[in-house]
C-alpha positions in Angstrom: 49.6 63.8 -4.8 49.5 61.7 -1.6 50.3 63.2 1.7 53.3 61.6 2.9 53.0 62.1 6.8 49.8 60.5 7.8 49.1 62.7 10.5 48.5 65.8 7.9 46.5 62.9 5.7 44.2 62.3 8.8 42.8 65.9 8.7 39.9 66.9 6.5 40.6 68.5 3.3 39.7 71.9 4.3 41.9 71.8 7.3 45.1 70.4 5.6 44.4 72.9 3.1 44.7 75.6 5.7 47.6 74.0 7.6 49.5 73.4 4.3 49.5 77.3 3.6 51.9 77.8 6.6 54.3 74.7 6.2 57.6 74.7 4.2 59.4 71.7 3.2 63.0 70.9 4.6 65.7 68.3 4.7 67.2 66.5 7.7 70.6 65.0 7.9 71.7 62.2 9.9 72.7 63.4 13.1 71.2 66.6 13.4 69.8 67.7 16.6 66.4 69.6 16.5 65.9 69.7 20.4 68.2 69.8 23.5 66.7 69.3 27.0 65.0 72.3 28.1 65.6 74.2 24.9 62.7 76.2 23.9 60.4 75.0 20.9 60.1 77.4 18.0 59.1 75.1 15.6 57.6 71.7 14.7 58.2 69.4 12.4 56.2 66.6 10.8 58.5 63.8 8.9 57.9 62.3 5.5 60.8 60.0 5.3 63.1 60.7 7.7 63.4 59.6 11.4 63.7 61.4 14.7 65.1 59.5 17.5 63.7 60.8 21.2 66.6 60.8 23.3 66.5 60.8 27.4 70.3 62.3 28.7 71.6 61.1 31.5 74.7 63.0 33.5 75.0 65.4 30.0 76.8 62.3 28.3 74.8 59.4 28.5 71.9 59.0 26.2 68.8 56.0 25.8 66.2 56.4 23.1 62.5 56.3 24.7 60.4 56.7 21.7 61.0 57.7 17.6 58.7 59.7 15.8 58.2 58.7 12.0 56.0 59.6 8.9 53.2 59.1 11.2 53.9 61.4 13.8 55.3 65.2 14.4 58.2 66.2 16.4 57.4 69.1 18.9 54.7 67.3 20.4 55.1 68.9 24.2 54.3 72.2 22.3 50.5 71.3 21.5 49.9 70.3 25.3 51.2 73.8 26.3 54.4 73.4 27.2 57.3 75.8 25.2 60.3 73.5 26.5 61.5 70.2 25.0 62.0 67.0 27.7 64.1 65.4 25.5 66.3 65.2 22.9 65.1 65.0 19.1 68.1 63.9 16.9 67.8 62.8 13.1 68.8 58.9 12.8 66.9 58.7 9.3 68.0 61.4 6.9 65.2 62.7 4.7 62.4 65.3 4.3 60.0 66.7 6.6 57.3 69.7 6.8 58.4 72.5 9.0 55.8 75.2 10.5 56.6 77.7 13.3 55.3 77.0 16.7 53.5 80.0 16.9 51.6 79.6 13.9 51.0 75.7 15.0 49.7 77.2 18.4 46.9 79.6 16.8 45.7 76.8 14.4 45.8 74.0 17.2 43.5 76.2 19.4 41.3 77.0 16.4 41.0 73.3 14.7 39.0 70.7 16.5 40.0 68.1 13.9 43.4 69.2 14.2 43.3 68.9 18.1 41.7 65.0 18.0 44.4 63.9 15.5 47.0 65.5 17.8 45.8 64.0 20.9 45.1 60.9 19.3 49.0 60.8 18.2 50.0 62.0 21.8 48.4 59.0 23.1 50.1 56.7 21.2 53.4 58.2 21.4 53.1 57.7 25.4 52.3 54.0 24.4 55.3 53.8 22.7 57.5 55.0 25.4 56.2 52.9 28.1 56.6 49.8 26.1 60.0 50.9 25.1 60.7 51.6 28.9 59.7 47.7 29.7 61.5 46.1 26.9 64.9 47.9 28.0 64.5 46.6 31.5 63.3 43.2 30.9 64.0 41.7 27.5 67.7 40.8 26.2 69.7 42.3 23.7 68.3 40.4 20.7 65.0 40.8 21.2 65.5 44.7 22.1 67.7 45.2 19.0 64.6 42.9 16.7 62.1 45.2 18.0 63.9 48.4 17.4 64.5 47.3 13.7 60.8 46.7 13.3 59.5 50.0 14.4 61.9 51.7 12.5 60.8 50.1 9.3 57.2 50.5 10.1 58.2 54.6 10.4 60.4 54.8 7.4 58.8 52.2 5.2 62.1 50.4 4.3 63.5 47.3 5.2 66.7 48.6 4.9 69.0 50.9 7.3 72.2 52.7 7.4 73.7 52.6 11.0 76.1 51.5 13.1 76.7 49.4 15.8 78.1 52.3 17.9 75.0 53.9 17.5 72.7 51.1 17.7 74.5 51.1 21.4 73.4 54.5 22.1 69.9 53.9 21.1 69.4 50.6 23.0 71.7 52.0 26.4 74.1 48.6 26.1 77.7 48.4 24.7 78.7 48.0 21.3 79.9 44.7 21.7 76.5 43.5 22.8 74.8 44.5 19.8 77.7 43.1 17.6 76.7 39.6 19.3 73.0 40.5 19.1 73.3 40.8 15.5 75.3 38.2 15.0 72.9 36.0 16.4 70.1 37.4 14.3 72.3 36.9 11.2 72.8 32.9 12.0 68.7 32.8 12.4 68.6 34.4 8.9 65.7 37.3 9.9 68.3 39.9 9.1 71.4 40.6 7.2 74.1 43.1 7.4 77.1 44.3 6.0 79.2 47.6 7.5 77.2 49.9 8.4 74.0 48.4 6.4 71.1 46.3 7.9 68.8 44.6 6.1 65.5 43.0 7.2 65.1 39.8 5.4 62.3 37.8 7.3 59.8 40.3 8.8 57.7 37.1 10.8 61.0 35.7 12.0 62.2 38.8 13.6 58.6 39.6 15.2 58.9 36.5 16.8 62.3 37.6 18.2 61.3 40.5 19.2 58.3 38.8 21.4 55.0 41.0 22.9 56.7 43.9 23.5 56.3 45.0 19.5 53.2 43.0 19.2 51.7 46.1 21.6 52.9 48.9 20.2 52.3 47.3 16.5 49.2 48.5 16.3 49.7 51.6 18.2 52.6 53.3 15.7 51.0 56.8 16.0 49.4 56.2 12.8 45.8 58.5 13.0 42.8 57.6 11.5 41.4 59.9 9.3 38.8 62.5 11.4 35.7 63.8 9.2 34.7 67.3 10.0 31.3 66.8 10.7 31.8 64.3 13.7 34.3 66.9 15.2 32.1 69.7 14.9 29.1 68.0 16.7 28.2 69.8 19.9 27.4 66.3 21.7 27.2 62.6 21.7 26.3 61.2 18.1 22.5 60.4 18.6 21.6 57.1 17.2 19.2 56.8 14.7 15.5 55.8 15.8 14.4 52.0 15.2 11.3 51.8 13.3 8.5 50.6 15.3 7.2 47.0 14.4 3.9 46.9 13.4 1.0 45.7 15.1 0.0 42.7 12.8 3.6 41.3 12.8 3.6 41.4 16.6 0.2 39.2 16.4 1.8 36.5 14.7 3.0 34.4 17.4 4.4 31.0 16.9 1.6 28.2 17.4 -1.4 30.8 17.5 -3.2 31.5 14.1 -5.0 34.0 15.6 -5.8 37.2 14.0 -7.9 38.5 16.3 -6.7 42.0 18.1 -9.6 43.2 20.6 -9.7 39.9 22.7 -7.4 37.8 24.9 -6.1 35.2 23.0 -5.4 32.3 25.1 -2.8 30.5 22.7 -1.0 34.0 22.8 -1.0 34.3 26.6 0.2 30.9 26.2 3.4 31.7 23.7 3.9 34.9 26.2 4.7 32.9 28.9 6.3 29.8 26.9 9.8 30.2 28.3 8.9 30.4 31.5 6.6 27.1 31.3 9.6 25.4 28.7 12.2 26.0 31.8 10.5 23.7 34.1 11.6 20.3 34.2 9.2 18.9 36.7 6.4 18.0 34.9 4.2 15.0 35.2 3.7 12.7 32.3 0.5 11.3 33.8 -0.7 14.7 34.2 0.4 15.2 30.7 -1.7 12.4 29.4 -4.7 13.3 31.1 -5.0 17.3 29.5 -4.5 15.6 26.4 -7.1 13.3 26.4 -9.1 15.9 27.6 -8.6 18.4 25.2 -9.0 15.8 22.2 -12.9 14.9 23.8 -13.7 18.8 23.7 -15.4 20.5 21.1 -13.5 22.9 18.9 -15.4 25.7 19.7 -15.3 29.2 20.6 -12.3 30.5 20.8 -10.1 27.2 20.4 -11.5 26.8 16.2 -8.8 29.2 14.8 -5.8 27.0 16.4 -6.7 23.7 14.6 -5.4 21.4 12.9 -3.1 21.3 16.0 0.1 18.5 15.9 1.1 16.5 19.0 4.1 19.0 19.9 1.9 22.1 19.7 -0.7 20.5 21.8 1.9 19.8 24.4 3.3 23.2 24.1 -0.5 24.5 24.9 -0.9 22.5 27.9 1.8 22.7 29.6 1.8 25.0 33.0 -1.9 25.5 32.6 -5.0 24.1 33.1 -7.3 23.4 30.0 -10.6 25.2 29.5 -12.3 21.9 30.2 -10.8 21.7 33.1 
């Protein structure tokens, strides 16, 4: 049976089975308040097909959504950081199911499980990035772009293109008046990326809606809180992973130099010395053509004896490579 919550699915099998024994399935209803600001966190939830909004309250009656938690995360992330009180209001905006666990048991498992620590901390980073980008979008973007971003983020966390929401509720989420949401929804409907009726909004063209949302959704799209699977062997390691030692090349392979057919290993081959510094000589552009022709004639007149015998036959390009930047044996 596949695990519906991605955060739990990212754990190794042994860690997940031990954590699963303390989880219980619950049903979340629309409009249910899980936490109020400054309320103690007594339980943590892992949504499966539900959606929870994180709201920041101003003057105790004005609310603005700063983040959302879906099937990729958990509600009560502050408890994992050692904070026992909720800094935001957790409101259920999408009815569905979730897996719930007592906060005291979660803290015990969190302290004793390095894989769980890594997964939760990765999700915490993704949630912080989402909150920061949401604040920037609410400040600088117009209402249609903010509405498009919100609908796309909701689709990613619920896994459905259909949303049953009213314009008044969307106004509270985006921090605008109801008439602003109505005008933005009309504008998006005329462009045909969405279609809506009373209390129901459907995404018809995802790419078109992404174009309206702009860069804000692109930045949070890769940080939707979906953690990658953690291998227990990596977490249990007590230091940085050591790279596998590179196999040392054999001596015979090092001796096979371009332009040199020498197999000798116990004396200094002149052609091998030339190939060793070939890049240095080839980079020089101030080569006198008269000097090259003189060295070429001298080399052709020389008898092919001694250490030069192994390099024959030589073509013109190889002769030029051997003679550039050095004096020949006959010079």
